[in-house]
Structures are given as structure tokens and as C-alpha cells.
SEKOLTI-71956 format. One record per residue (C-alpha): y, z, x. Coordinates in steps of 0.5 Angstrom, whole numbers, plus 500, padded with zeros to 3 digits. Layout:
! residues N
(site (Y,Z,X))
...
This chain:
! residues 294
(site (556,509,535))
(site (551,503,536))
(site (550,499,530))
(site (543,500,527))
(site (537,496,528))
(site (537,490,523))
(site (529,490,521))
(site (525,490,515))
(site (518,489,516))
(site (512,490,512))
(site (505,492,516))
(site (498,492,512))
(site (494,498,515))
(site (489,498,510))
(site (488,492,505))
(site (481,495,501))
(site (480,498,495))
(site (475,504,492))
(site (472,505,499))
(site (472,504,506))
(site (467,498,508))
(site (467,498,516))
(site (462,493,519))
(site (461,486,522))
(site (462,483,515))
(site (469,485,514))
(site (472,485,521))
(site (476,479,520))
(site (480,482,513))
(site (479,489,514))
(site (475,495,511))
(site (480,500,511))
(site (483,503,504))
(site (490,502,502))
(site (496,504,507))
(site (502,500,508))
(site (508,501,513))
(site (515,499,511))
(site (520,499,516))
(site (527,499,514))
(site (532,499,520))
(site (530,506,523))
(site (527,508,516))
(site (520,509,516))
(site (516,509,509))
(site (509,509,508))
(site (506,506,501))
(site (499,510,500))
(site (495,514,505))
(site (488,511,505))
(site (484,510,511))
(site (488,505,514))
(site (493,511,515))
(site (489,514,521))
(site (491,508,525))
(site (498,507,523))
(site (499,515,525))
(site (496,514,532))
(site (500,508,533))
(site (506,511,530))
(site (506,517,535))
(site (504,512,541))
(site (511,508,539))
(site (515,515,539))
(site (512,520,544))
(site (518,524,544))
(site (523,526,538))
(site (523,528,531))
(site (518,523,527))
(site (521,522,520))
(site (516,519,515))
(site (517,518,507))
(site (510,517,504))
(site (510,514,497))
(site (504,514,493))
(site (502,509,487))
(site (497,514,485))
(site (493,519,487))
(site (486,516,486))
(site (481,518,492))
(site (482,511,496))
(site (490,512,496))
(site (489,519,499))
(site (483,519,503))
(site (486,518,510))
(site (491,523,509))
(site (487,529,513))
(site (487,524,519))
(site (494,522,519))
(site (496,524,526))
(site (503,526,525))
(site (502,531,520))
(site (499,536,526))
(site (505,535,530))
(site (511,540,529))
(site (516,535,530))
(site (514,531,524))
(site (518,531,518))
(site (514,528,512))
(site (517,527,505))
(site (512,525,500))
(site (514,522,493))
(site (510,521,487))
(site (510,521,480))
(site (506,527,479))
(site (508,534,479))
(site (510,535,486))
(site (507,543,487))
(site (501,542,482))
(site (498,535,482))
(site (500,532,488))
(site (500,538,493))
(site (493,540,490))
(site (490,533,491))
(site (492,533,498))
(site (490,540,499))
(site (483,540,495))
(site (480,534,500))
(site (482,539,506))
(site (479,545,503))
(site (473,549,506))
(site (468,547,506))
(site (470,540,506))
(site (475,540,512))
(site (477,545,517))
(site (484,545,517))
(site (488,546,510))
(site (495,543,508))
(site (498,550,509))
(site (496,550,516))
(site (499,543,518))
(site (504,543,524))
(site (509,538,520))
(site (514,540,515))
(site (512,537,508))
(site (517,536,503))
(site (514,534,496))
(site (519,530,491))
(site (517,528,484))
(site (520,521,482))
(site (519,517,475))
(site (514,512,474))
(site (520,508,471))
(site (526,509,475))
(site (529,509,482))
(site (531,513,488))
(site (533,512,495))
(site (530,514,502))
(site (535,514,508))
(site (539,509,504))
(site (534,504,502))
(site (533,503,495))
(site (526,504,492))
(site (525,502,484))
(site (518,503,480))
(site (515,501,474))
(site (508,504,471))
(site (502,500,471))
(site (496,500,467))
(site (490,504,470))
(site (486,510,469))
(site (490,516,470))
(site (496,512,471))
(site (499,508,477))
(site (506,505,479))
(site (509,499,482))
(site (514,500,488))
(site (519,495,490))
(site (523,496,496))
(site (530,492,497))
(site (533,492,504))
(site (538,487,507))
(site (538,482,501))
(site (530,482,501))
(site (525,485,497))
(site (518,487,497))
(site (514,489,491))
(site (507,493,492))
(site (503,493,485))
(site (496,496,486))
(site (492,499,482))
(site (493,495,475))
(site (489,492,470))
(site (492,486,466))
(site (492,485,459))
(site (494,479,455))
(site (499,475,459))
(site (503,478,465))
(site (506,485,464))
(site (513,485,462))
(site (515,491,466))
(site (512,488,472))
(site (515,482,471))
(site (522,485,470))
(site (521,489,477))
(site (518,483,481))
(site (524,479,478))
(site (526,474,484))
(site (522,478,489))
(site (521,475,496))
(site (514,478,496))
(site (509,481,491))
(site (503,484,493))
(site (498,485,487))
(site (491,488,486))
(site (486,482,486))
(site (480,486,486))
(site (476,482,482))
(site (475,474,481))
(site (476,472,474))
(site (469,471,470))
(site (463,475,470))
(site (465,479,475))
(site (472,482,472))
(site (468,482,465))
(site (463,487,468))
(site (469,491,470))
(site (473,491,464))
(site (477,498,464))
(site (476,500,471))
(site (483,498,472))
(site (484,492,476))
(site (486,485,476))
(site (485,478,479))
(site (489,473,483))
(site (490,468,478))
(site (493,474,473))
(site (497,476,479))
(site (499,469,481))
(site (502,469,473))
(site (506,475,474))
(site (509,472,480))
(site (511,465,477))
(site (513,469,471))
(site (518,473,475))
(site (520,468,480))
(site (517,471,486))
(site (517,467,492))
(site (511,469,496))
(site (504,472,493))
(site (500,477,497))
(site (492,478,494))
(site (491,485,496))
(site (486,491,494))
(site (480,487,496))
(site (473,489,493))
(site (468,493,497))
(site (463,488,496))
(site (467,482,498))
(site (465,480,505))
(site (469,476,510))
(site (465,470,508))
(site (467,471,500))
(site (474,473,502))
(site (475,466,505))
(site (473,463,499))
(site (478,467,495))
(site (483,465,500))
(site (481,457,499))
(site (482,458,492))
(site (488,462,492))
(site (492,457,497))
(site (489,451,493))
(site (493,454,487))
(site (499,456,491))
(site (500,454,498))
(site (505,459,500))
(site (500,465,497))
(site (497,469,503))
(site (491,474,503))
(site (492,481,506))
(site (489,482,512))
(site (489,489,516))
(site (494,488,522))
(site (498,483,518))
(site (506,484,519))
(site (511,480,515))
(site (518,480,517))
(site (522,480,511))
(site (528,478,514))
(site (525,471,516))
(site (519,471,512))
(site (515,470,518))
(site (508,472,517))
(site (504,474,523))
(site (497,477,525))
(site (496,482,530))
(site (489,483,534))
(site (486,490,532))
(site (485,494,538))
(site (478,497,539))
(site (477,504,535))
(site (477,510,540))
(site (476,518,538))
């Protein structure tokens, strides 16, 4: 038997928060909502299914035209911007797809209900029960760990209306942490610092900038890049990623955020649609996005 391909790749298909913002003013950073692909050798994981899930699903089927498509979808939480791309995720309409869905809410009620409700009549023509793919729901703890195809996934709770959880993925001696959505308190959250300890990359909810913008939205469940950088430093994280961009922050605004962030930490990066991290080498690359077709 041939050895499994050694790979640990992170690809960002949606980096925006709250609502998709397509258009010429967001074309460089991207306007799709949260969706992250994680490849661990031959295991495919997906964190959240915002509108970025549409392009991810199309690419997945294009790259794997035959055979079983097996995916593990892990939800940080079930707010609309983290589930709204699910009805447009092409693999769910193919019988060869096996989709394992992990969330910290009761699998047969809240999670399934959240996905089904946005596909119910009269909003959508195809209901969850009519999908061709095989779906399996799994309930996990917001403060625990589980395995997917031999890949270790650890979690911790985050402060967010209704609750959310950070997700850490460890593979081949490297680790990636996704922490969205979170509202910071006085100082770095101890649970997140513990989960992120020694991680290679931390992707963090940087929806707002410090000062008047954050103060106007206090209690909305989001944070800033300065607070996220404090978490990364407290946890000894190697590289920080600013993620979950505010819908009104266009490319020009995000350029200013990127400049300020890199002045504070030259190794930090701002998440961009199409950005790929090779976790085994630490390389960050940017893929030209293909034109959308129907």
C-alpha cells in the first residue's frame, strides 16, 4: 500500500463576517462569508459554510470528478453568516458525497433545524431531506476534543451571543487555530490562550478596529486585531491571521488595517479569499480567483 500523501493545507474560501459583500470595492480581500478548507493528507475538513462554500464545493467536485467525496464540516456556531452557503454547496446534491457534520449543539434538533429551515418552503426549492448526499450529524463539546479520520480536533468556548467555539487542528506536528466569533474581555481569554498554546497559526475574529467603532458595537460578539494579537503573544503563537472582516471595510480600509497590523507584527497576515497556507512549510500563497459562472 502506498504511503498517504503528506499534506496540511489551509485555504480560505470566505473571510468576511455578518453578510456577503460582493463588488468592485471588496474584490481584492473578498466578500464571501466564513468558509475554510483544511486538508490533512487525504482527509478533507471544512470549517463553517458561509457563502464561500459555493466556490469551495465547485472546486472540490472539479478536482474529484469520480469516486466517493468525504468531507467533515465543523461548525463554530450556527449564526447565518456561518451556514448561509450550505444550500449552495454542490457536493450535497451528489449521491457519492458523505458529509459528517460536527457542532456543539444538539445534532438532531438545533443543527439540523438550522440547516433545514433556510432550505424550507417557500425560501428554497429543495429541503434537507431531499439531498442526494449522505449526511451524518455529530454533537461535540465546546470544550473537548475528537478525531476525524485520525486528525485531532480540539475546541474551547468563545464569548459570543448564543455561544461559539474555537477550533484547533493538529496534524504532522503543526497546528492551526480558528477563533471566530469572539468578543474580548479584559485581557486575553484564558481558554483561548490555552487552546492556542504554541500553535503555528491563529486565525482570529478582527471584525472591528479599536476605539469608536468597537465601542459602538460592544456586546455584538466581535473583537479587534490588537486584542487578537495579545492572545497570540500570550499563547506563543508563531503567526497571527486577521479574519472575519467587517462588511463595510472595503479594500482601501483593509489595506490600512494590514499596514497597521504589520507595523505591530511583521509576521502577521490579513486573510484574503484564495489565500492558502502550507502548514508543513509555513508558506502563504495567494491564488487568483476564477471568474464566477452560473
